[in-house]
C-alpha positions in Angstrom: 97.2 140.6 95.9 100.3 141.7 93.9 100.0 142.7 90.2 101.8 140.6 87.5 102.1 141.0 84.1 100.9 138.9 81.2 104.4 137.3 80.6 104.8 136.3 84.1 101.2 134.7 84.4 101.5 132.8 81.3 105.0 131.3 82.8 103.7 130.5 86.0 100.7 128.7 84.1 103.2 126.7 82.0 105.1 125.9 85.4 102.2 124.6 86.9 101.1 121.8 84.6 97.5 122.7 84.8 97.0 123.1 81.1 98.1 120.7 78.7 100.9 121.4 75.9 97.9 121.7 73.3 95.9 124.0 75.5 98.9 126.3 76.1 99.6 126.5 72.4 95.8 127.2 71.6 95.8 129.8 74.2 98.9 131.5 72.9 97.5 131.6 69.3 94.2 133.3 70.6 96.0 135.9 72.7 98.9 136.9 70.3 97.2 138.9 68.0 95.8 141.2 70.5 98.5 140.6 73.2 99.0 144.6 74.1 95.3 144.6 75.0 95.0 141.3 77.0 94.7 142.0 80.9 95.8 139.0 83.3 92.6 138.8 85.6 89.9 138.9 82.9 92.1 136.2 80.8 92.3 134.2 84.2 88.5 134.4 84.7 87.8 133.3 81.0 90.0 130.3 81.8 87.9 129.4 84.9 84.6 129.8 82.9 86.0 127.2 80.5 86.7 124.8 83.2 90.5 124.9 82.6 91.3 126.4 85.9 89.2 126.5 89.1 88.8 129.7 91.0 91.2 128.7 93.8 93.8 128.0 91.3 93.6 131.3 89.5 93.8 133.0 93.0 97.1 130.8 93.8 98.5 131.7 90.3 97.8 135.5 90.7 99.5 135.3 94.3 102.7 133.6 93.2 102.1 129.8 93.5 103.0 127.6 90.4 102.8 124.0 91.9 99.8 122.4 92.3 100.8 118.8 92.4 101.1 116.4 95.4 102.5 113.1 94.3 99.7 111.8 92.1 97.3 114.4 93.1 96.4 117.9 91.6 95.1 120.3 93.9 92.0 121.9 92.8 90.5 123.9 95.7 91.0 124.7 99.5 88.5 123.0 101.6 89.6 124.6 105.0 92.4 125.0 107.5 92.3 123.9 111.1 94.1 123.2 114.1 95.6 119.9 112.8 96.1 120.8 109.1 94.9 122.0 105.7 92.4 120.3 103.5 92.2 120.4 99.8 89.9 119.0 97.0 92.2 117.2 94.5 92.2 115.0 91.4 93.7 111.6 91.4 95.8 112.1 87.9 95.8 108.5 87.6 92.0 107.6 88.0 90.5 111.0 87.4 88.4 110.7 90.5 88.0 113.5 93.0 89.7 113.1 96.5 90.4 115.0 99.7 94.1 115.6 100.6 94.9 116.8 104.1 98.5 117.6 105.5 99.5 118.6 108.9 100.8 122.2 109.3 104.4 122.2 108.7 105.2 123.3 112.2 104.0 120.0 113.4 106.8 118.5 111.6 109.1 118.5 114.7 111.5 116.0 114.2 112.7 113.7 111.3 110.6 110.8 112.6 107.3 112.4 112.1 106.9 112.0 108.4 107.8 108.2 108.6 105.4 107.8 111.6 102.6 109.5 109.9 103.0 107.3 106.7 103.0 104.2 108.8 100.0 105.0 110.9 98.0 106.1 107.9 98.9 102.9 106.0 97.6 100.8 108.7 94.4 102.8 108.6 94.0 102.3 105.0 93.2 98.7 105.9 90.1 99.7 108.3 86.8 99.5 106.6 83.4 100.8 107.9 80.5 102.2 105.7 80.1 105.3 107.9 83.9 106.2 108.4 85.4 108.5 105.6 88.0 106.0 104.0 91.7 106.8 103.9 92.9 105.8 100.6 96.6 106.6 100.3 99.5 108.5 102.0 102.5 110.1 100.4 105.2 112.6 101.1 106.0 116.0 99.2 109.0 118.0 100.0 109.3 116.3 103.5 105.5 117.2 104.4 103.4 114.0 104.7 99.8 113.9 103.6 96.9 111.5 103.5 94.3 110.9 100.9 90.8 110.4 101.7 87.3 109.8 100.2 85.7 113.0 98.8 82.0 113.5 99.7 79.9 115.9 97.8 77.1 116.7 100.4 79.3 118.8 102.6 79.1 118.5 106.4 76.7 119.3 109.2 78.5 122.4 110.0 77.6 123.8 106.4 73.9 123.4 107.2 72.3 126.8 107.6 69.6 125.7 110.3 69.8 123.3 113.2 68.8 119.6 112.6 65.3 118.3 113.2 65.0 115.7 115.6 64.3 113.3 112.7 67.2 114.3 110.8 69.2 113.8 113.8 67.9 110.3 114.0 69.0 109.6 110.5 72.8 109.9 111.3 73.3 109.7 115.0 73.2 105.9 115.1 75.6 105.7 112.0 78.1 108.1 113.8 77.9 106.2 117.1 78.4 102.7 115.3 81.4 104.3 113.6 82.9 105.6 116.9 82.3 102.3 118.6 84.0 100.4 115.6 87.2 102.6 116.2 87.0 102.4 119.9 87.1 98.7 119.9 90.2 99.0 117.9 91.9 101.3 120.5 91.6 104.6 118.5 90.2 107.6 119.8 89.0 110.7 117.4 89.8 113.7 119.6 87.9 116.0 117.3 84.3 114.9 117.0 82.3 117.9 115.7 79.7 119.1 113.0 82.6 119.8 110.6 83.9 116.3 110.8 80.5 114.8 110.2 80.2 114.7 106.5 77.5 113.6 104.0 77.3 112.1 100.6 75.0 113.1 97.9 72.2 110.9 99.2 72.6 112.4 102.7 74.5 109.1 104.3 76.7 110.4 107.2 80.2 109.6 107.6 82.7 110.4 110.3 85.7 112.2 109.1 89.3 112.7 110.0 89.4 109.8 112.4 93.1 108.6 111.1 94.2 112.3 110.9 93.4 113.3 114.4 94.9 110.0 115.9 98.1 110.2 113.9 98.8 113.9 114.7 97.9 113.5 118.4 100.4 111.0 118.5 103.3 113.3 117.4 101.9 116.1 119.8 101.3 114.2 122.8 105.3 113.6 123.0 105.3 117.4 124.5 104.6 117.6 128.2 101.5 119.9 127.7 100.1 118.3 124.7 100.7 121.2 122.5 102.9 122.1 119.8 105.6 124.5 120.1 103.3 127.2 118.8 100.5 126.3 121.2 98.3 124.3 118.8 95.8 121.9 120.4 94.4 118.8 119.2 90.9 119.2 119.0 88.3 122.0 118.8 87.7 124.0 122.3 84.0 124.1 122.3 83.6 120.5 121.4 86.4 119.0 123.9 85.8 117.2 127.0 87.0 118.7 130.3 89.7 116.2 130.7 91.2 117.1 127.5 91.1 121.0 127.9 92.3 120.7 131.9 94.5 117.5 131.9 96.2 118.6 135.1 93.1 118.2 137.1 92.5 114.7 136.0 94.6 112.0 137.3 93.8 109.2 134.5 94.5 109.3 131.1 91.5 110.2 128.8 89.8 107.5 126.8 86.9 106.9 124.4 84.6 108.6 126.6 86.1 112.1 125.3 84.3 111.1 121.6 81.0 110.4 123.3 81.2 114.0 125.0 
């Protein structure tokens, strides 16, 4: 990570809009008397301890980023990166609620129509509602890159668990996830990426199926390629959880259907 001086750090902090004007003025009054002795990283860690920055925001500021706003959503943390996009924890600046923001990788934006199609498809999914499907709440575009906003669940995912689920635990969520898949399959939608990381839990342990709409929309853009891959070879789905007909389409005469999710 490149080293930056205090002046540059404070300029990035101001451009980021992560602190209010009053907070910036208070910070300046605090450090001005001892400015020559102030070190950037310890100062940043102090702001994290105060709750004025998140650890991820500090890392990004130190590495050169000074933009954390996507429409009405302020990025708080990086939750993950996958084959289909980048996932952030964010705050809705209008309501103060925590949400999840997911955007497809820029390389997937292969034509001018993709962003419009993404927005149109996600808007249609906003209208769908099921108690065990992570709700798609909003859609937007920032600098030409579309993004979707989803319900934030604080319980993590099945992938986060350190030990395998017991039979009793499996029975607690398997029926709910099967019901969620059936609900969407009846509406002609296929998930394409059912895996432990996409089975999410709320604080009470209730299970939700995540990324249904994102998988569908991104796949719609990718499937226009002859091989079902992006120009950089990005596959829709996760290899170890994919059905054979998705991994080896040339060996199957029929187009795959909802059974790939059951697999």
